[in-house]
N, C-alpha and C positions, 0 to 999 in steps of 0.2 A: 504494500499500499504506499502511496506517495506520502511524503512528509508535508507536502504543501496543502495546508488546510485553510488558507486565507479565504475568508468570506466576509464581505462588507455589505450587509443588507441595505437595500434601498427602499424597503417598505412595500414593494410589489409582491403580491401573492397571486399566482396563476393557478386556477382550478381546472382539473380534468377528471370527469367522472362518467359513469354510466347511469346517473340518476334520472336523466331527463329533466324537463322543467314543468311538468304537470303537477307533480307532488311537491310538498314543502321542503324536501331534503336539502336542496341546494341553498335555499334561503336560510334554513336553520344553521347550516355550516357557516355561512357568511355572518350570521348573527353571533355565533360563538367566537369567530375570529375577531370581529369588531368589539366584542365585549372585553376581550383580552388585549386588543391592540386597536384602539379607536381610530388611529391615523393610518391604518393599512389601506393600501390601494389594491382593490380586488379586480381581477380579470378572469372572465369565463373563457378559458381556452376552448373547451367543449364539454357538454354534458350529454351528448347524443351518441356516445359510444354504445354499440349494441350490448345489451345486458350480458355481463360476465365475459366479454370478449377481451381478455387481457392482451392478446397479441395486437389487436387493432389499437388499443390504447397505447401500447409501447411504440407502435409505428407512428401514431399521431404525435406523441411527445418527441420522438426522434426528429420528425420533420419540422417541429415548431420552436424548439428551445433556443436555438441560435439567434432568433429574432428578438429575444428579450435582453434587456441590459444586464450586465453583471450585477449581482446583488439580489436578483429575483429568486423567490422561493416557489417551487413548483410542487403542488399537492396532487398526486395521481391516485385516485381511489376507484379502482375497479377490482373488487375484492370478493370473489366467490367463497373464499375461506374465512370470511369475517366471523370472529368469535372462536375460531380454532386456535391451535398452538402456533400458527404462522406468525412470524416476527413483523414488527414495524421497523422499517429501515430508512436510512437517509444517507445521502452522499453529496459530494461537491465535485463539479466539473467546470473548469474554466470560469470560476467566480459565481456560478449558479448553484443553488442547493435544491435537491430533489428528495421528496419524501413520499413513501408509499408502502404497501404491503410487500413482503418478500416473496412475491409470486412470479417474478419475471418482468413485471411492468416497468421497472427501471433499467432492465438489462440492455436495452438498445441505446441507452444514453450513457450510463456509467461504465467505465472501462476498468480493467483489472488493476491499474495503478492509481485509480482515483480513490481518495479517502472515503470510506464508508463506515457506518456505525449501525448498531442495533439500539433502538430507542429505549430509554428507561421509561416504559409506558406508565407505570404507576406515578411517576414524578410529574407527568404532564397531562394525564387524562382528567376528565371531569369526575367529580366525587361519585356520582351514581352512574357508572359506566355500564352500558348495555352490551348485550352479546351480538346485536344485529346492526348497530349504527356507529361504527368506529369512526366514520367520516366526521360525525359531530363530536364524539366523545374523546377521540384520541388525536386524529390527524389535524382537526381545526385548532385546538388549543396548542398543540405542539408547533404547528406551522406559525402561529401568531407569536409564540415566544422566540422562535428562531429568527423570524423576520424582524423582531425588535432588537436583536443583537445578542441573544443568549448564545454563549460559545458552543459551537457544534461538538467540540471534543469533550465537553462536559455534560452533554445531553444523552449520552449513551456509551456503550462499550464498542470497541473495534469489532467489526463484523468479520466473521470467519468465512462466510460463504454467501455471496449474492446469488440468489436463485436466477437462473437464466431460462429463456424459452428460445426454441429454434428460430433463427432468422433466415427465412427462405432466401437463398441467393441464386442469381442466374448462373447458368453454366453453358459451356459449349457442348452442343449435341454432336452425335456422330456424323450428321449430315453437314456440319460446319455452321449451323445456325446458333444464335444465342437464344437459350431457352429460359423462360421465366414463368411467373404465374401472377394472377390477380391476388393482391393481398388485402385490399379493402375497396369500398365503394363510398363515394360522398353522396350528399343529399340530392345532387343532380343526376345521380345514376352513373357518373363517370367511373370507369374501372381502373383503379390505380394498381400498378404492377410493381414487382420486385426489381425491375430493371431501372437503374438510375442513370443519370446523364453520364457519370464517370464510366459506367459499364459500356454505354454506347460509344464513348470516345475510345475506350480500350479495344473495342470490337471493330469499329469502322473508321477510326481516325478522328480528326478534329471536326469534321463535318458529317452530318447525318444524311447528306444528299444521296449517298450511295446505298441507303438502307431501305428495306421495305418490311412491313409488319403484317403478321397474320395472327389471328386469335381464334382458338378452337377450330383451327384449320380453315378459317375464313379469311381471305385476303382483305387487308385494310388499306394497303398501299403505302406510299411514302410517309415519312414523318413530317407533319405540318408544324407551322409556327403558331397559328391561331385557330380558334374554333371557326372563325368566319371563312377559313379556306376550304372547309368541307361543304358538301352538298346537303341541303336540308333533308333530315331524316336518315342520312347515311353515316356509317361509322368512320371515324378518322383517328389517327394516332398523333399524339404530340407529347412534348415534355412539359409537365405542369409546373406550377409555381414552386413546388417543393422539390423539383429536380428529378421526378420520376416519370417514366413512360406511362402514358395514360391512354385509354381508349374511351372516346366520347362519341356522342351523336349530336350533330348540330341541330339545335331546336328540339332535342329529344332526350331520351334516357337510354344510355347504352345498355345498362343491365337488363332492362325490360325488352328493348328492341332485340338484343341478341340472346336473351334468356340465359344470361351467364351471371355467375357470382364468384365469390372468393374461391381460389384454387383453379380457376380456369387457366388453361395453358396459353401462353403467348410466345411467339417466336419472332426474332428479327433475322432477316436474311440480307446478305450482300447482293446487290443487283448485278446480274451478269452482263 
C-alpha cells in the first residue's frame, strides 16, 4: 500500500446508489450528511443504477471520478450484502476519497498501491443502526466526517484485501478482430461497451477511419463522431463522452431496436 495518504477535503460529496428517486432513501442520506456537516456540497452522481448491479456501479464510478476536483468524497452504495459481515471500506486515489461496501464496487477505481482501510463502523454509525439501510446509518455519517477533515488513517484499519470483480476486457479474436461486449446501457438505450478509445488506438492506430463495427453479428459500419451522422432509426457506432465505444440509434433506443442488453458481443474489424 502506498504511503501517500494526502487528502485535503473540499466539502464536495458525490453520491452513487441504486436507490432510485421515488422513495425517500436518497433524501434521508442527504439529511444525515447535512446534519453532521451542514456546509457539505452534495452531488447526485446517479441513483439509477439497476438494483444490486455492483458491476454497473463500478463502471459508472470509473468513468466519472476524474471529472471531480481533488478533495471530493465519493459515496458508492450498491450493497446486496447490507447487514452481513461484509466490510465498509474506503481508499484514496489521486486526492479523491472513495467509500463503499467491500463488494467490488470500488475495485475499478482503487489500485493495488492506493491506500485503503476498513472503516471503524461503530465509531461513525448512527446510534440505532439498522440491518437494511447502511447508506443512512453508516456511509452518510462516515462520509460527512471524512469530508470535514477527519484523518482517513485514524478512521479505520489498513485493509488487507479489497474485494474485486471481473472487469471485462476486449481481446483479439482468432479472426483478427477486436472482441468486446456490452457492459451497460444508459437511459437513452445506448449500448456502452468494454472497448475504450485506448483499445481502438492500440488496434487501429491513431485514427479510427480504417475500422468498422459489428454487434451481435450485425454490421454497424464505420465509427462516427456524432449521433447526427447516423440515419434516423439506424444503429451507429461512436466513442462516447466517457471514452468507450458505444452503439446508439439516432432518434431511437439501441437496446430496444436491436433487442440487445449487457453481454452482447461487439467486434471491431480493420477495413480491407
